[in-house]
C-alpha positions, 0 to 999 in steps of 0.5 A: 684196706677192705674198709676202703674197698667197701666204701668204694663199692657202696659209692658205686652202688649209690652212683648207679642209683643216682644214674637211674634217678637222673634218667627217670627225671630226664625222661619226665622233663622231656614230657613237660613241654607236651604236658604244658602244650596240652594244658595251654590248649585246655585253658584256651578252650575254657577261656573261649567257653567263658567268653560265650557264657559272659556274652549270654549272661549279658544278654539275659536282661535284654531277653527278659525285657523282650519276653515281657514285651512279647507276653504283654503283646500276646495278652493284648492280642488274646483279649482283642480276639475274645468273644466276650468283648462288648461294643457300645454304639452311638456315643459321640467322641466328645461325650466321654472326654479324654478318658473312655475307660472312666466314662464307661465305668460310670455309664455301665452300671446305670445302663444295665440297672445292676450292681456288680460285686466285685465291680466290673473291670474294663481293661481296654476302651477305645473309640472306633471310627464310623 
C-alpha cells in the first residue's frame, strides 16, 4: 500500500511540474501575436527601404550618362573661355572646305614657319560670322 501511496504522490508532483510548464507555455503563446506583429512591421520597413534602393540602383546609369554629358559640357565651356585660344581672320569659308580642323592643321605650321614636336592639337575649329 505504501508503494501505491508513493506512486500517487510522485504522480501529483509530476502533475504540478506539468501544470507549471503548461502555464509558462500559455504565457509564451500569448506573446506570439505581438511578436509576429512586430516582425511584420520590421519586414514592411525593410521592403520599403529595398524598394528605394532598387529605384536608386536603376537610376545610376542615367546619372552616369548625365554626369558624362555635364563633364563634357564643362570642358567645352572652359576651353571656350580660355585666354590661349587663337583666332584667324580673313579666310573665306569656301577655302577650307567642309573640315576646318584639317585645314588649320595643314595651314598652321606653314604660316609660323616652325615644326612642332609633338604636333599641335586642334580641339575645336569653327567659322565665325563677319
